[in-house]
C-alpha positions as a Markdown table, in Angstrom:
| # | Residue | x | y | z |
|---|---|---|---|---|
| 1 | Met | 1.4 | -0.7 | -12.9 |
| 2 | Ser | -1.3 | -0.7 | -15.8 |
| 3 | Asp | -1.9 | 1.9 | -18.5 |
| 4 | Tyr | -5.5 | 4.1 | -17.7 |
| 5 | Arg | -6.8 | 6.8 | -19.3 |
| 6 | Ser | -9.0 | 8.3 | -16.4 |
| 7 | Ile | -6.4 | 7.5 | -13.4 |
| 8 | Ile | -2.8 | 7.6 | -12.8 |
| 9 | Thr | -1.6 | 4.6 | -10.6 |
| 10 | Glu | 2.1 | 4.7 | -9.3 |
| 11 | Val | 4.4 | 2.9 | -6.5 |
| 12 | Asp | 6.7 | 5.3 | -4.3 |
| 13 | Gly | 8.2 | 3.6 | -1.4 |
| 14 | Gly | 6.1 | 1.8 | -0.2 |
| 15 | Val | 2.8 | 4.0 | -0.9 |
| 16 | Gly | 0.5 | 3.3 | -4.0 |
| 17 | Ile | -1.2 | 6.3 | -5.3 |
| 18 | Leu | -4.0 | 6.1 | -7.4 |
| 19 | Thr | -5.2 | 9.8 | -8.7 |
| 20 | Leu | -8.4 | 10.6 | -10.4 |
| 21 | Asn | -6.6 | 12.3 | -13.8 |
| 22 | Arg | -10.1 | 14.1 | -15.2 |
| 23 | Ala | -9.0 | 17.4 | -14.0 |
| 24 | Gln | -11.3 | 19.1 | -17.6 |
| 25 | Arg | -14.3 | 17.4 | -16.4 |
| 26 | His | -13.0 | 18.2 | -12.4 |
| 27 | Asn | -12.7 | 14.3 | -11.8 |
| 28 | Ala | -16.4 | 13.7 | -12.3 |
| 29 | Phe | -17.8 | 10.1 | -12.1 |
| 30 | Asp | -18.9 | 7.9 | -15.4 |
| 31 | Glu | -18.1 | 4.3 | -16.5 |
| 32 | Glu | -14.8 | 4.6 | -17.6 |
| 33 | Leu | -13.8 | 6.3 | -14.6 |
| 34 | Ile | -15.7 | 4.1 | -12.1 |
| 35 | Ala | -14.1 | 0.7 | -13.6 |
| 36 | Glu | -10.7 | 2.2 | -13.8 |
| 37 | Ile | -10.7 | 3.5 | -10.0 |
| 38 | Thr | -11.9 | -0.1 | -8.7 |
| 39 | Ala | -9.2 | -1.9 | -11.0 |
| 40 | Gly | -6.8 | 0.4 | -10.0 |
| 41 | Leu | -7.5 | -0.2 | -6.4 |
| 42 | Arg | -7.4 | -4.2 | -6.4 |
| 43 | Glu | -4.3 | -3.7 | -8.4 |
| 44 | Leu | -2.7 | -1.8 | -5.6 |
| 45 | Ala | -3.7 | -3.9 | -3.1 |
| 46 | Ser | -2.1 | -7.2 | -4.7 |
| 47 | Ala | 1.1 | -5.5 | -5.3 |
| 48 | Pro | 3.3 | -6.9 | -2.3 |
| 49 | Gln | 5.4 | -3.9 | -2.2 |
| 50 | Val | 2.5 | -1.6 | -1.9 |
| 51 | Arg | 1.7 | -1.0 | 2.3 |
| 52 | Ile | -0.7 | 2.4 | 2.3 |
| 53 | Val | -2.4 | 3.1 | -0.9 |
| 54 | Val | -3.4 | 7.5 | -1.2 |
| 55 | Leu | -6.1 | 8.1 | -3.1 |
| 56 | Ser | -5.4 | 12.1 | -4.8 |
| 57 | Ser | -6.8 | 13.9 | -7.8 |
| 58 | Thr | -5.4 | 16.3 | -10.4 |
| 59 | Gly | -6.8 | 20.0 | -11.2 |
| 60 | Lys | -9.0 | 22.1 | -9.0 |
| 61 | Ser | -11.8 | 19.4 | -7.6 |
| 62 | Phe | -11.2 | 16.3 | -6.4 |
| 63 | Cys | -14.5 | 14.7 | -7.5 |
| 64 | Ala | -17.6 | 16.5 | -8.6 |
| 65 | Gly | -20.1 | 13.7 | -8.1 |
| 66 | Ala | -21.4 | 12.0 | -11.2 |
| 67 | Asp | -20.7 | 13.5 | -15.1 |
| 68 | Leu | -23.3 | 15.6 | -16.7 |
| 69 | Asn | -22.5 | 13.6 | -19.9 |
| 70 | Trp | -23.0 | 10.3 | -17.9 |
| 71 | Met | -26.1 | 11.5 | -16.3 |
| 72 | Lys | -27.8 | 12.5 | -19.7 |
| 73 | Arg | -26.9 | 9.1 | -21.3 |
| 74 | Ala | -28.5 | 7.5 | -17.8 |
| 75 | Ala | -31.9 | 9.1 | -18.1 |
| 76 | Ala | -32.2 | 7.1 | -21.3 |
| 77 | Tyr | -31.4 | 3.9 | -19.2 |
| 78 | Thr | -33.7 | 1.0 | -19.2 |
| 79 | Pro | -34.0 | -0.4 | -14.7 |
| 80 | Glu | -31.6 | -3.3 | -16.4 |
| 81 | Glu | -28.8 | -0.4 | -17.1 |
| 82 | Asn | -29.0 | 1.8 | -14.2 |
| 83 | Leu | -29.0 | -0.9 | -11.7 |
| 84 | Arg | -25.8 | -2.1 | -13.8 |
| 85 | Asp | -24.3 | 1.4 | -13.3 |
| 86 | Ala | -25.5 | 1.4 | -9.4 |
| 87 | Ile | -23.8 | -2.2 | -9.0 |
| 88 | Gly | -20.5 | -0.9 | -10.0 |
| 89 | Leu | -20.4 | 2.1 | -8.1 |
| 90 | Ala | -21.0 | -0.1 | -5.3 |
| 91 | Glu | -18.3 | -2.5 | -6.3 |
| 92 | Leu | -15.9 | 0.4 | -6.2 |
| 93 | Leu | -16.7 | 2.1 | -3.1 |
| 94 | Ser | -16.7 | -2.1 | -1.4 |
| 95 | Thr | -13.6 | -2.6 | -3.1 |
| 96 | Leu | -12.0 | 0.3 | -1.6 |
| 97 | Asn | -13.8 | 0.2 | 2.3 |
| 98 | Glu | -12.7 | -3.2 | 2.5 |
| 99 | Leu | -9.0 | -2.9 | 0.9 |
| 100 | Pro | -6.7 | -4.5 | 3.1 |
| 101 | Lys | -4.0 | -2.0 | 3.1 |
| 102 | Pro | -4.4 | 1.6 | 5.1 |
| 103 | Thr | -5.9 | 4.1 | 2.6 |
| 104 | Ile | -5.5 | 8.1 | 3.2 |
| 105 | Ala | -8.0 | 10.3 | 0.9 |
| 106 | Arg | -5.9 | 13.5 | -0.5 |
| 107 | Val | -8.4 | 16.3 | -0.8 |
| 108 | Gln | -7.2 | 19.2 | -2.3 |
| 109 | Gly | -10.5 | 20.5 | -3.6 |
| 110 | Pro | -14.3 | 20.6 | -3.7 |
| 111 | Ala | -16.1 | 16.8 | -3.4 |
| 112 | Tyr | -19.5 | 16.7 | -4.3 |
| 113 | Gly | -21.8 | 13.6 | -4.2 |
| 114 | Gly | -20.5 | 10.2 | -5.0 |
| 115 | Gly | -16.8 | 12.3 | -4.1 |
| 116 | Val | -17.7 | 12.4 | -1.1 |
| 117 | Gly | -18.6 | 8.6 | -1.1 |
| 118 | Leu | -15.2 | 7.5 | -2.1 |
| 119 | Ile | -13.7 | 10.4 | 1.0 |
| 120 | Ala | -16.1 | 8.3 | 3.5 |
| 121 | Ala | -15.0 | 4.9 | 2.4 |
| 122 | Cys | -11.2 | 5.7 | 3.2 |
| 123 | Asp | -9.3 | 4.8 | 6.6 |
| 124 | Ile | -8.0 | 8.7 | 7.0 |
| 125 | Ala | -8.7 | 11.9 | 5.1 |
| 126 | Ile | -7.1 | 15.1 | 4.8 |
| 127 | Gly | -7.6 | 18.0 | 3.4 |
| 128 | Thr | -7.3 | 21.8 | 2.4 |
| 129 | Tyr | -9.2 | 24.9 | 4.4 |
| 130 | Asp | -10.7 | 25.4 | 1.0 |
| 131 | Ala | -12.6 | 22.7 | 0.3 |
| 132 | Leu | -16.2 | 22.1 | -0.2 |
| 133 | Phe | -18.4 | 19.5 | 0.1 |
| 134 | Ala | -22.5 | 18.8 | -0.9 |
| 135 | Leu | -24.4 | 15.5 | -0.8 |
| 136 | Ser | -26.2 | 17.1 | -3.7 |
| 137 | Glu | -28.3 | 14.4 | -5.1 |
| 138 | Val | -32.1 | 15.4 | -3.7 |
| 139 | Lys | -31.2 | 18.9 | -5.9 |
| 140 | Leu | -31.7 | 16.2 | -9.3 |
| 141 | Gly | -34.8 | 14.6 | -7.9 |
| 142 | Ile | -32.2 | 11.1 | -6.7 |
| 143 | Val | -30.8 | 9.9 | -3.4 |
| 144 | Pro | -27.5 | 8.8 | -2.5 |
| 145 | Ala | -28.2 | 5.5 | -1.7 |
| 146 | Val | -25.0 | 3.9 | -2.6 |
| 147 | Ile | -23.2 | 5.8 | -0.9 |
| 148 | Ser | -25.2 | 6.4 | 2.2 |
| 149 | Pro | -23.6 | 3.4 | 4.1 |
| 150 | Tyr | -20.1 | 5.0 | 4.0 |
| 151 | Val | -21.1 | 8.8 | 4.4 |
| 152 | Leu | -23.4 | 7.4 | 7.7 |
| 153 | Ala | -20.4 | 5.5 | 9.1 |
| 154 | Ala | -18.8 | 8.7 | 8.8 |
| 155 | Ile | -20.9 | 11.6 | 10.3 |
| 156 | Gly | -23.3 | 9.1 | 11.7 |
| 157 | Glu | -27.3 | 9.6 | 11.1 |
| 158 | Arg | -27.8 | 13.1 | 12.8 |
| 159 | Tyr | -25.4 | 14.8 | 10.0 |
| 160 | Cys | -27.0 | 12.6 | 7.1 |
| 161 | Arg | -30.3 | 13.7 | 7.9 |
| 162 | Arg | -29.1 | 17.2 | 7.7 |
| 163 | Tyr | -27.1 | 17.5 | 4.7 |
| 164 | Met | -28.4 | 14.3 | 2.9 |
| 165 | Leu | -32.2 | 16.4 | 3.0 |
| 166 | Thr | -31.0 | 20.1 | 2.0 |
| 167 | Ala | -28.1 | 19.3 | -0.2 |
| 168 | Glu | -26.1 | 22.4 | 0.9 |
| 169 | Arg | -22.6 | 23.0 | 0.3 |
| 170 | Phe | -20.5 | 22.5 | 3.7 |
| 171 | Ser | -17.3 | 23.9 | 4.2 |
| 172 | Ala | -14.1 | 22.0 | 5.0 |
| 173 | Ala | -14.4 | 22.8 | 8.4 |
| 174 | Glu | -17.7 | 22.0 | 8.8 |
| 175 | Ala | -16.6 | 18.6 | 7.0 |
| 176 | Tyr | -13.4 | 18.2 | 10.2 |
| 177 | Arg | -16.5 | 19.1 | 12.5 |
| 178 | Ile | -18.9 | 16.2 | 11.6 |
| 179 | Gly | -15.9 | 13.9 | 11.3 |
| 180 | Leu | -15.8 | 13.3 | 7.2 |
| 181 | Leu | -12.3 | 15.2 | 7.3 |
| 182 | His | -9.5 | 14.0 | 10.2 |
| 183 | Glu | -7.1 | 16.9 | 10.1 |
| 184 | Leu | -7.0 | 20.5 | 7.7 |
| 185 | Val | -4.3 | 22.2 | 6.2 |
| 186 | Pro | -4.0 | 25.4 | 4.6 |
| 187 | Gly | -3.0 | 24.2 | 1.0 |
| 188 | Glu | -1.6 | 21.6 | -1.1 |
| 189 | Glu | 2.0 | 21.9 | -0.2 |
| 190 | Gln | 0.9 | 21.3 | 3.4 |
| 191 | Leu | -1.3 | 18.6 | 2.3 |
| 192 | Asp | 1.7 | 16.5 | 1.1 |
| 193 | Asp | 3.4 | 17.0 | 4.6 |
| 194 | Ala | 0.8 | 15.9 | 6.6 |
| 195 | Ile | 0.3 | 12.8 | 4.5 |
| 196 | Ala | 4.1 | 12.3 | 4.2 |
| 197 | Glu | 3.9 | 12.2 | 8.3 |
| 198 | Leu | 1.0 | 9.7 | 8.0 |
| 199 | Val | 2.4 | 7.5 | 6.0 |
| 200 | Asp | 5.9 | 7.5 | 8.3 |
| 201 | Thr | 3.7 | 7.0 | 10.8 |
| 202 | Leu | 1.8 | 3.7 | 9.1 |
| 203 | Leu | 5.0 | 2.2 | 8.1 |
| 204 | Ala | 5.8 | 2.0 | 11.2 |
| 205 | Asn | 3.4 | -0.6 | 12.0 |
| 206 | Gly | 2.6 | -4.2 | 11.4 |
| 207 | Pro | 0.8 | -4.6 | 8.3 |
| 208 | Gln | -0.8 | -7.8 | 8.6 |
| 209 | Ala | -2.2 | -6.4 | 12.1 |
| 210 | Gln | -3.4 | -3.2 | 10.1 |
| 211 | Ala | -5.2 | -5.4 | 7.7 |
| 212 | Glu | -6.7 | -7.7 | 10.7 |
| 213 | Cys | -7.7 | -4.0 | 12.4 |
| 214 | Lys | -9.9 | -3.2 | 9.3 |
| 215 | Ala | -11.7 | -6.4 | 9.4 |
| 216 | Leu | -12.0 | -6.1 | 13.1 |
| 217 | Ile | -13.8 | -2.7 | 12.8 |
| 218 | Arg | -16.0 | -3.8 | 9.7 |
| 219 | Val | -17.0 | -6.9 | 12.1 |
| 220 | Val | -17.5 | -4.8 | 15.3 |
| 221 | Ala | -18.8 | -2.0 | 14.2 |
| 222 | Gly | -22.3 | -1.4 | 15.6 |
| 223 | Gln | -22.5 | -4.5 | 17.5 |
| 224 | Pro | -23.8 | -4.9 | 21.0 |
| 225 | Ile | -21.0 | -5.7 | 23.4 |
| 226 | Asp | -22.7 | -9.1 | 23.6 |
| 227 | Ala | -21.6 | -13.0 | 24.5 |
| 228 | Glu | -21.2 | -13.1 | 20.5 |
| 229 | Thr | -18.7 | -10.1 | 20.2 |
| 230 | Ile | -16.9 | -10.8 | 23.1 |
| 231 | Glu | -16.3 | -14.1 | 21.5 |
| 232 | Glu | -15.3 | -12.8 | 18.2 |
| 233 | Thr | -12.7 | -10.4 | 19.5 |
| 234 | Ala | -11.3 | -12.8 | 21.7 |
| 235 | Gln | -10.6 | -15.5 | 18.9 |
| 236 | Arg | -9.2 | -12.5 | 16.7 |
| 237 | Ile | -6.7 | -11.3 | 19.2 |
| 238 | Thr | -5.7 | -15.1 | 19.9 |
| 239 | Arg | -5.0 | -15.7 | 16.7 |
| 240 | Val | -3.1 | -12.4 | 14.9 |
| 241 | Arg | -1.1 | -13.0 | 18.4 |
| 242 | Ala | 0.1 | -16.6 | 17.6 |
| 243 | Ser | 0.6 | -15.7 | 13.7 |
| 244 | Glu | 4.5 | -14.8 | 12.7 |
| 245 | Glu | 3.8 | -11.3 | 12.4 |
| 246 | Gly | 2.7 | -10.7 | 16.0 |
| 247 | Arg | 5.3 | -13.0 | 17.4 |
| 248 | Glu | 7.6 | -10.9 | 15.8 |
| 249 | Gly | 6.5 | -7.9 | 16.7 |
| 250 | Leu | 6.4 | -9.0 | 20.3 |
| 251 | Ala | 9.5 | -10.4 | 20.4 |
| 252 | Ala | 10.8 | -7.2 | 18.8 |
| 253 | Phe | 9.1 | -4.6 | 21.4 |
| 254 | Leu | 10.8 | -7.5 | 24.1 |
| 255 | Glu | 14.0 | -7.3 | 22.8 |
| 256 | Lys | 14.2 | -3.6 | 22.1 |
| 257 | Arg | 14.9 | -4.1 | 18.2 |
| 258 | Pro | 12.9 | -2.4 | 15.1 |
| 259 | Pro | 10.2 | -5.4 | 14.3 |
| 260 | Asn | 11.4 | -6.7 | 10.9 |
| 261 | Trp | 8.8 | -5.1 | 8.8 |
| 262 | Leu | 10.9 | -2.2 | 9.3 |
| 263 | Ala | 13.2 | -3.7 | 7.2 |
| 264 | Asp | 11.4 | -4.2 | 4.2 |
């Protein structure tokens, strides 16, 4: 893995781990961290030995949103410079959302603003009981525009109306209730145990099928069940069933043996 200043990347048994490593700044975003997370995700996506990507953080906070020093600099930016920064964050979230491999957010502490966007863009999110969350942008007179598609998909329009407008903090229990987190655990030891169990479950499945599932969800989500959607889904299962992995999976099931991806 490449060397970075603000993140750590490593591979362990088919799992790529990308860790935000600005604990002294509560893993808050600046230009460097955004660029490095994007590059690190792309590196893990292209690594053939990586089957799953875990997004984690050092320190007490998962991600505190925008770094104060970065915001001070941004206050003097031209519209063109502000747009460049916004596009950088948009590319990060798009890269994470569209990663062809399953992604897990390991949420060990507070996540505010863009940190909530990171969690929402992951496929699965597990957090500790004491994690806190906020969509705090309106307190600063701005809006959570770039993260909004991912947060809206995660918690729905109704809860976005409340939490984007109030900017109030909400608990891990509330994050679980509204769909931002899939699972809650007492502490970091249990967090790692839960992720390890989830990793084992994910590794048992066809990697190409998982990539196809992610693409399928992006295409079908929010679409009406009309003739075009029916045709699209029928074409996808036809193609995947005839693929090398699809044939292997069905053969392994019928022959009562493990599929070949379990031997990798």
